[in-house]
C-alpha positions in Angstrom: -0.2 0.0 -0.1 1.5 3.6 -1.1 1.5 5.8 1.9 -0.3 8.3 0.3 -3.2 6.2 0.4 -6.7 7.3 1.4 -6.1 5.5 4.8 -2.6 7.7 5.4 -3.6 10.8 3.9 -2.2 13.9 5.4 0.0 11.6 7.2 3.4 13.8 6.8 1.3 17.0 7.4 1.5 16.2 11.3 4.3 18.2 13.5 5.3 14.4 14.9 8.5 15.7 15.6 7.1 18.7 18.1 5.2 15.9 19.9 6.1 14.1 22.9 6.2 10.2 23.3 7.5 9.5 26.8 11.0 8.2 26.6 11.2 8.0 22.5 10.3 10.2 19.5 6.9 10.8 18.1 9.2 10.8 15.0 8.7 7.5 14.2 5.4 7.2 14.4 4.7 7.6 10.5 7.2 4.8 9.9 5.1 2.9 11.8 1.9 3.5 10.7 3.4 3.0 7.1 4.0 -0.4 8.2 0.9 -1.5 9.5 -0.5 -0.6 6.1 1.9 -3.0 4.9 0.4 -6.3 4.2 3.7 -8.2 4.9 4.5 -6.1 7.7 1.3 -5.7 9.4 0.9 -7.8 12.3 4.0 -7.2 13.9 4.3 -3.1 12.8 0.5 -3.4 14.7 2.0 -5.0 18.0 4.7 -2.5 17.4 2.9 0.4 17.2 0.8 -1.1 20.2 3.8 -0.8 22.2 5.1 2.7 21.4 1.5 3.9 22.2 0.3 1.9 25.2 3.1 0.3 27.0 5.2 2.5 28.1 3.7 4.2 30.6 0.7 6.9 30.6 -0.2 7.5 27.5 0.8 10.8 25.7 -2.6 11.9 24.4 -1.1 14.3 21.8 0.3 11.8 20.0 -2.7 9.4 20.7 -5.1 12.0 19.3 -2.6 12.8 15.7 -2.8 8.9 15.4 -6.6 8.1 16.0 -7.7 9.1 12.8 -5.3 7.3 10.8 -5.8 4.0 12.8 -9.4 4.9 12.6 -8.9 4.7 8.3 -7.1 1.8 8.7 -9.0 -0.2 10.5 -11.7 0.3 8.1 -9.3 -0.5 4.9 -9.8 -4.1 3.9 -6.2 -4.3 1.9 -5.3 -3.8 5.6 -4.3 -7.4 7.5 -4.6 -6.5 10.9 -7.6 -4.6 11.4 -8.7 -6.3 14.0 -5.4 -5.8 16.1 -5.9 -2.0 15.4 -9.0 -1.9 16.5 -8.0 -4.0 20.0 -5.4 -0.8 20.0 -8.4 1.7 19.9 -10.2 0.0 22.5 -7.1 0.3 25.1 -6.9 4.0 24.0 -10.3 4.8 24.5 -10.8 2.7 28.1 -8.4 5.2 29.3 -9.8 8.2 27.5 -9.2 12.1 29.0 -11.7 14.7 29.3 -9.6 16.5 26.5 -12.2 18.5 23.8 -9.5 17.7 21.4 -10.1 13.9 22.3 -13.8 14.4 22.5 -13.8 15.8 18.5 -11.5 13.4 17.3 -13.3 10.2 18.5 -16.7 12.0 17.5 -15.5 12.0 13.9 -14.5 8.3 14.6 -17.6 7.1 15.4 -19.4 6.8 12.1 -16.4 5.0 10.6 -16.3 2.8 12.7 -20.1 2.4 12.6 -20.2 0.7 9.1 -17.8 -1.7 10.3 -20.4 -3.1 12.0 -21.3 -4.8 8.4 -17.9 -6.0 7.8 -17.2 -9.0 6.1 -14.6 -10.0 8.7 -16.5 -11.5 12.0 -13.6 -10.4 14.3 -13.8 -6.9 12.8 -17.3 -6.9 14.0 -16.6 -8.1 17.2 -13.4 -5.8 18.3 -15.6 -2.6 16.5 -18.4 -3.1 18.6 -16.1 -3.5 21.9 -14.8 -0.4 20.5 -18.1 1.6 20.0 -19.6 0.3 23.7 -17.3 2.5 25.5 -18.3 5.5 23.9 -20.6 8.1 25.5 -23.5 7.1 22.9 -25.6 10.5 23.9 -27.8 10.5 20.5 -28.4 7.0 21.0 -27.0 6.3 17.5 -24.9 3.5 18.5 -27.7 1.7 20.5 -29.7 2.0 17.0 -27.0 0.4 15.2 -26.2 -2.5 17.8 -29.8 -3.1 17.7 -29.7 -3.2 13.9 -27.2 -5.7 13.9 -28.4 -8.1 16.6 -31.0 -8.8 13.6 -28.4 -9.3 11.0 -25.6 -11.2 13.0 -25.2 -14.8 12.7 -22.0 -15.4 13.7 -22.1 -16.7 17.2 -19.1 -15.0 18.7 -20.1 -11.8 17.2 -23.5 -12.2 18.7 -22.3 -12.9 22.1 -19.3 -9.7 21.8 -22.5 -8.1 20.9 -24.8 -8.7 23.9 -21.9 -8.0 26.2 -21.5 -4.9 24.3 -25.1 -3.7 24.7 -24.5 -4.1 29.1 -21.2 -1.5 28.9 -23.3 0.6 26.6 -25.9 0.5 29.3 -28.3 2.9 26.9 -31.9 3.7 28.1 -34.2 0.7 27.9 -31.4 -1.8 27.8 -32.8 -3.9 30.4 -35.9 -5.0 28.2 -33.6 -5.7 25.5 -31.6 -8.2 27.7 -34.6 -9.6 29.3 -35.7 -10.6 25.8 -31.9 -12.5 25.5 -32.5 -14.3 28.6 -35.2 -16.3 26.9 -32.7 -17.0 23.6 -32.5 -20.3 23.0 -28.9 -20.3 22.8 -27.8 -21.0 26.4 -24.7 -18.8 26.2 -26.4 -15.8 24.8 -28.8 -16.3 28.1 -25.0 -16.2 30.1 -24.3 -12.8 28.6 -27.7 -11.3 29.2 -27.3 -12.2 32.6 -23.9 -10.8 33.3 -24.8 -8.0 31.5 -27.8 -7.0 33.7 -28.4 -7.7 37.2 -26.3 -11.7 37.8 -27.1 -12.0 41.1 -30.8 -11.8 40.3 -30.4 -14.8 37.5 -27.9 -17.5 39.4 -30.3 -20.1 37.8 -29.2 -19.0 34.3 -25.5 -18.5 35.0 -25.1 -22.3 36.5 -27.0 -23.8 33.4 -25.3 -22.4 31.3 -22.0 -22.8 33.0 -22.8 -26.3 33.1 -23.4 -26.6 29.2 -20.5 -29.5 27.7 -19.3 -26.9 25.4 -18.0 -23.4 26.7 -15.5 -23.1 23.8 -17.4 -20.3 21.9 -16.1 -17.8 24.4 -12.3 -18.4 23.4 -13.2 -16.8 20.4 -15.0 -14.1 22.1 -12.6 -11.3 21.9 -13.9 -9.3 25.2 -13.7 -12.5 27.2 -11.1 -14.7 25.2 -10.9 -17.5 28.2 -11.6 -21.3 28.6 -14.4 -23.2 30.3 -12.2 -22.4 33.8 -11.8 -18.4 33.4 -15.7 -18.3 32.1 -16.5 -20.1 35.1 -14.6 -17.6 37.5 -15.5 -14.5 35.7 -19.5 -15.1 36.2 -18.6 -15.6 40.0 -16.6 -12.2 39.9 -19.7 -10.6 38.4 -22.0 -11.3 41.2 -20.0 -9.2 43.2 -21.1 -8.5 47.0 -23.7 -11.7 46.6 -21.9 -13.7 48.9 -24.7 -16.5 49.0 -25.3 -16.3 45.3 -21.0 -17.1 45.0 -21.3 -20.2 47.3 -24.2 -21.4 45.1 -22.4 -20.8 42.3 -19.6 -22.3 43.4 -21.7 -25.4 45.3 -23.0 -26.1 41.3 -20.2 -26.6 39.8 -17.2 -27.5 41.9 -18.2 -31.1 41.4 -18.5 -31.2 37.5 -17.1 -34.1 35.4 -15.2 -31.4 33.4 -12.2 -30.6 34.8 -12.0 -26.9 33.4 -15.2 -26.4 34.9 -14.1 -27.6 38.4 -10.8 -25.6 38.5 -13.0 -22.3 37.5 -15.2 -23.2 40.7 -12.3 -23.6 42.7 -11.0 -20.3 41.7 -14.5 -18.9 42.4 -14.4 -20.3 45.6 -10.5 -19.3 46.3 -11.8 -15.8 45.4 -14.6 -15.5 47.8 -11.6 -17.2 50.9 -9.4 -13.9 50.0 -12.2 -11.6 50.4 -14.4 -13.6 53.2 -13.7 -15.0 56.6 -17.5 -16.5 56.6 -17.4 -18.7 53.7 -14.8 -20.4 54.8 -17.3 -23.4 56.7 -19.3 -23.4 53.7 -16.5 -24.4 51.0 -13.6 -26.2 52.6 -15.7 -29.0 52.6 -16.4 -28.7 49.2 -12.5 -27.7 48.4 -11.5 -31.1 50.4 -12.4 -33.6 47.7 -10.3 -31.9 45.5 -6.7 -32.6 47.3 -7.2 -36.1 45.7 -7.9 -34.5 42.3 -6.4 -36.5 39.3 -6.1 -32.7 37.9 -2.7 -31.6 38.7 -3.8 -28.4 38.8 -6.6 -28.5 40.1 -5.4 -30.5 43.2 -2.4 -27.9 43.4 -4.6 -25.2 43.9 -6.6 -27.0 46.6 -3.4 -27.9 48.5 -2.4 -24.4 48.1 -6.0 -23.0 49.8 -5.6 -25.4 52.7 -2.1 -24.4 53.2 -2.7 -20.8 52.9 -5.8 -20.9 55.0 -3.8 -22.8 57.7 -5.3 -22.8 61.5 -8.6 -22.1 59.8 -8.2 -25.4 58.1 -6.5 -27.5 60.6 -9.6 -30.7 60.2 -7.7 -31.4 57.1 -4.0 -31.7 58.7 -4.0 -35.3 58.4 -4.6 -35.2 54.5 -1.7 -32.5 54.4 0.6 -34.7 56.4 -0.3 -37.6 53.8 1.7 -35.6 50.9 5.0 -35.0 52.8 6.3 -37.5 50.7 5.0 -36.5 48.0 7.5 -35.2 44.9 5.0 -34.3 42.3 5.6 -30.9 40.9 2.6 -28.8 41.3 3.9 -25.9 39.4 7.2 -24.9 38.3 9.8 -26.6 41.1 7.3 -26.3 43.9 6.4 -30.2 44.6 3.2 -30.9 46.6 5.2 -31.8 49.5 6.3 -28.2 49.4 2.7 -26.7 50.2 1.7 -29.7 51.9 5.2 -28.9 54.9 4.3 -25.1 55.0 0.5 -25.8 55.4 1.5 -28.3 58.3 4.0 -25.3 59.6 1.1 -23.0 59.4 -0.9 -24.8 61.3 1.5 -25.8 64.0 1.1 -29.3 63.6 4.4 -31.1 65.1 4.8 -33.3 61.8 6.2 -30.5 60.5 9.2 -30.3 62.5 11.1 -33.6 61.2 10.7 -32.8 57.4 11.7 -29.1 58.3 14.9 -30.0 60.3 15.6 -32.3 57.1 15.4 -29.8 54.6 17.7 -27.2 56.7 20.5 -29.6 57.4 19.7 -31.2 53.8 20.6 -30.1 50.2 16.7 -28.8 49.1 14.8 -26.4 51.2 12.2 -26.2 48.6 11.5 -22.8 49.4 13.1 -19.1 48.1 15.4 -17.3 50.2 12.9 -14.4 49.5 9.8 -12.9 50.2 7.1 -12.2 47.5 4.3 -9.7 47.6 1.3 -10.0 45.7 -1.2 -6.9 44.9 -4.7 -7.5 46.9 -6.6 -8.1 43.9 -4.0 -10.7 42.5 -6.2 -13.8 43.4 -4.9 -17.0 44.6 -1.5 -17.9 42.6 0.3 -21.1 43.1 3.5 -19.9 45.0 5.1 -21.0 48.5 6.5 -18.8 50.9 10.4 -17.9 51.5 11.7 -20.7 54.0 11.9 -17.8 56.9 8.3 -17.1 56.2 7.5 -20.6 56.7 9.6 -20.9 60.0 8.2 -17.6 61.1 4.9 -19.9 61.6 6.9 -22.2 64.0 8.5 -20.8 66.8 7.3 -23.3 69.3 9.4 -25.8 68.0 12.6 -23.5 67.7 14.5 -26.1 70.2 14.2 -28.9 67.7 14.7 -26.7 64.6 17.3 -24.4 65.8 20.7 -26.6 64.7 19.2 -26.9 61.1 18.7 -22.8 61.3 22.5 -22.1 62.9 23.9 -24.5 60.3 22.1 -22.5 57.6 23.7 -19.4 58.8 26.8 -20.4 58.3 27.1 -22.7 55.1 25.1 -20.0 52.8 27.5 -18.7 49.6 26.0 -15.4 49.4 24.9 -13.1 51.4 20.7 -13.6 50.8 21.2 -16.9 51.7 22.0 -16.0 55.1 19.4 -13.4 55.4 16.6 -15.3 55.6 17.7 -17.0 58.7 18.8 -14.0 60.7 15.2 -12.8 60.3 14.2 -16.1 61.3 16.3 -15.7 64.7 14.8 -12.3 65.1 11.2 -13.6 65.1 12.1 -16.2 67.8 13.9 -14.1 69.8 15.7 -15.4 72.6 14.3 -18.8 72.0 17.2 -18.6 69.2 20.2 -17.6 72.3 22.0 -20.8 71.2 22.5 -19.1 67.2 24.3 -16.2 68.8 28.1 -17.9 67.4 26.6 -18.3 64.0 24.8 -15.2 63.6 27.6 -12.9 64.5 29.9 -13.4 61.3 27.0 -11.6 60.0 27.8 -8.1 62.0 31.1 -8.1 59.2 28.7 -8.4 56.2 27.9 -5.6 53.8 24.0 -5.4 55.7 25.1 -5.8 59.4 21.3 -5.0 60.1 20.2 -8.5 59.7 22.5 -9.5 62.5 21.9 -6.6 64.6 18.3 -7.3 64.6 18.4 -10.8 65.7 20.5 -10.1 68.8 18.3 -7.4 69.6 15.7 -10.1 69.7 17.8 -12.5 71.9 18.4 -10.0 74.2 21.5 -10.2 77.2 22.7 -14.0 75.6 24.3 -11.7 73.0 26.8 -10.2 75.3 29.2 -11.5 73.2 28.8 -9.1 70.5 29.0 -6.1 72.4 31.6 -4.4 71.5 31.5 -4.8 67.7 27.6 -3.5 68.0 29.2 -0.3 69.6 31.6 -0.2 66.9 29.3 -0.5 64.1 26.4 2.1 66.4 29.7 5.0 66.5 30.6 4.6 62.8 29.4 7.8 61.3 30.5 6.2 57.5 27.8 3.1 58.0 24.5 3.6 56.5 22.0 4.5 58.7 20.0 1.3 57.7 22.9 -0.7 59.6 23.5 1.9 62.2 20.4 2.3 64.1 19.5 -1.5 64.4 23.5 -1.8 65.8 22.5 0.9 68.4 19.6 -0.6 69.4 21.0 -4.0 69.3 23.7 -2.6 71.8 21.2 -1.7 74.1 19.6 -4.9 74.4 22.3 -7.2 74.5 24.3 -4.9 77.4 21.6 -4.0 79.4 22.4 0.1 78.9 20.8 2.5 77.0 22.4 5.5 77.4 24.8 5.6 74.7 21.7 4.3 72.3 19.5 6.9 73.4 22.2 9.5 72.5 22.5 8.3 69.1 18.9 7.3 67.9 17.2 10.6 69.6 19.5 12.5 67.5 18.6 10.8 64.4 14.7 11.0 65.1 15.6 14.8 66.0 17.7 15.5 62.5 15.5 16.7 59.7 17.5 15.8 56.9 18.5 12.5 58.3 17.5 9.2 56.9 15.9 6.0 58.1 14.3 8.5 60.6 12.0 5.4 61.7 13.9 2.6 62.1 15.9 5.0 64.4 12.3 5.7 66.2 11.4 1.9 66.3 14.7 1.3 68.0 14.2 4.3 70.3 11.1 2.8 71.4 12.8 -0.4 73.3 14.6 1.9 75.3 11.8 2.9 77.4 11.9 5.7 79.7 15.6 6.6 79.1 14.8 8.1 75.8 12.5 10.1 77.4 14.4 13.4 76.6 13.2 12.7 72.9 9.8 13.1 73.8 9.3 16.5 71.8 11.6 15.2 68.7 9.2 12.4 68.1 6.5 14.8 68.8 7.6 16.5 65.5 8.6 13.4 63.9 4.8 11.7 64.5 3.7 14.8 62.8 5.3 14.5 59.5 3.1 12.9 56.2 4.9 9.6 56.0 3.2 6.8 57.5 6.1 5.0 58.6 7.7 7.7 60.4 4.2 8.5 62.0 3.5 5.1 63.4 7.3 4.3 64.8 7.2 7.4 66.5 3.7 7.3 67.6 5.0 4.2 69.2 8.3 5.4 70.7 6.2 8.2 71.9 4.2 6.4 74.4 7.0 3.6 75.3 9.6 6.2 76.3 6.8 9.0 77.8 3.7 6.9 78.2 2.1 10.3 76.0 -1.5 8.8 75.6 -1.1 11.1 71.6 1.1 8.6 70.6 -2.1 6.3 71.3 -4.4 8.7 69.7 -2.2 8.7 66.7 -2.1 4.8 66.2 -5.8 5.0 66.8 -6.7 7.2 63.8 -4.2 5.5 61.5 -5.9 2.3 62.1 -9.2 3.3 62.4 -8.9 5.9 59.2 -7.3 3.1 57.1 -8.7 2.3 54.0 -5.8 0.0 53.1 -4.0 -2.0 55.3 -0.5 -1.6 54.1 2.3 -2.7 56.4 2.7 0.4 58.4 -0.6 0.1 59.1 -0.6 -3.7 60.3 2.6 -2.3 62.6 0.0 0.1 64.5 -2.4 -3.0 65.1 0.5 -5.0 66.8 2.1 -1.9 68.5 -1.7 -1.1 70.1 -1.7 -5.0 71.2 1.2 -4.2 73.4 -0.2 -0.8 74.8 -1.8 -0.8 78.3 -4.0 0.3 79.6 -5.6 1.2 75.9 -8.2 4.2 76.2 -11.7 3.3 76.0 -12.2 5.0 73.1 -10.0 2.5 71.4 -12.6 -0.2 72.1 -15.1 1.0 68.8 -12.3 1.2 66.5 -10.9 -2.4 67.1 -14.1 -3.9 67.3 -15.1 -2.5 64.2 -12.4 -4.0 62.5 -12.4 -7.2 64.5 -16.1 -7.8 63.7 -15.6 -7.3 59.9 -16.5 -10.1 57.4 -13.9 -8.8 55.1 -10.4 -10.0 55.2 -8.1 -7.5 56.5 -4.9 -7.3 54.2 -2.6 -5.3 52.4 -1.6 -8.0 50.3 -3.3 -10.7 47.8 -3.1 -14.6 47.4 -1.8 -17.1 50.5 -0.5 -13.7 52.4 -4.1 -12.5 52.7 -5.0 -15.3 55.0 -1.9 -14.7 56.8 -2.1 -11.0 57.6 -6.1 -11.2 58.3 -4.9 -13.9 60.9 -1.9 -12.0 62.4 -4.1 -8.6 62.6 -7.3 -10.2 64.2 -4.8 -11.9 66.6 -3.5 -8.5 67.7 -7.0 -7.0 67.4 -8.6 -9.8 69.9 -5.4 -9.3 72.2 -5.9 -5.1 72.5 -9.6 -6.0 73.0 -8.8 -8.4 75.9 -7.3 -5.7 77.8 -10.1 -3.8 77.6 -11.8 -6.1 79.9 
């Protein structure tokens, strides 16, 4: 196709060099558009244009506005080989459209051209243009009328499904009556699309009936969905939103389905519910339990992951996990079923985890990484295992039996990050890990001595043999504050002499240009009244905007001066939180240690504890761990109020 074709007419008249395009020049755009128009280069070129416009951070709207008319004309040109892909790019662009008059005008000009593609010979073009038009403000009802016309003429099943979904997205006046007619369509998947596009919670029977149909493969060809049976079932469950009984009923209807993909979808729907609500555990776990022995690896892996992640909430199934301790079958990646089962028993505090954990610590294969991995709150359930330190955090009651394995790992690691998780375990176990001081001490000479310092601070007086080295680190101004402040705090804990640490940490808290002030405040809090002279500096830090500064300063203000303003600040942080990030979780933990709490704390803490929604900042299995820990702290704090 020549560059002066109708689709690209005026391309060279645009001042591309003057338009910003994130990290690259917009001068490349004309060449990309010409390549898109080339039948031999179109598919690859469309992907490159997509990458340039969409996948480099925020959209550069002046460039997008300039590109839009050329994209629309290319999509309408039958000689172009990637028209559906171009329309897919338009869908992504319009989904994030700005409130910009230039964009509004450009899109208004594009709509009539796109409307003509509703009658295109290519079904995928018809699908994608329907989707693109459905996210348009149809003020005059033009698109709605075009959709109604297309419905009467359309024969392709996938396009018809996409059209029903698009009508739901467009949401024109009278849409409920139109969708109600589709609910009696002979095609059960059309009925499903109509139910999902209206009020799915009112049409559970329609959902379960359609999702039980032997063939759901048609949805794989629906551009707006592109899922197999498992994805469609999980997606349908998510559309029920706050209708928890309805979602449980949908899972109940499909989790025993003979089709493994249907079972998997129902299991993912159950996982989503478990991630959101505590009250569904008793209803869902008995349905999940049979899948612990499912013939399909993916289903069995997800079921074991859920039971393991729930830990104490699923302790009734400890025997089933114990039976898997020798199962080396791969669940996912290099994760064995034995790894998932062992972690689950540790989460449950079951003593059957001790021998295999010790064998891992003393053997060659840990089965768990050295690192922590976080997951977004809405990430769903992923088949992953925690780091080895996170497994061991759950079993401080078995420290005596496991400590020799932890001590061994502190000296056999061949790099810094192989030692770190075990230093963190020592810190979590505290005095119970006192016999590991000899193995922790060499880490004070490493490039990150803070890990060892935190462990020694938690151990306390038994760490006294390291006092000189800790003091040397604390007094060295050349050392990074991340390591210096923990060393100062640890020196006070192992010697019982807080004066020097109070001076070092107090000055750090008071320095407005200092770094890691929240770390200094955290260690200052452990010094109690010996650091009371720095209450004023803590008040100033508590008044800053940074959340970690506020949390650590508030707790320290209470610990060193018994100042109730610190408690009030912690309560304000917890009571006003909309996301339970790590700093907020730390605030809850501190409140559980403060005695006495003011009476005003009870309604704040009670309202959280009584929530059915999971209280967590992370997703996947971490949602269970965090929710249980936070609720434990809340319950402890409330118990002290009575």
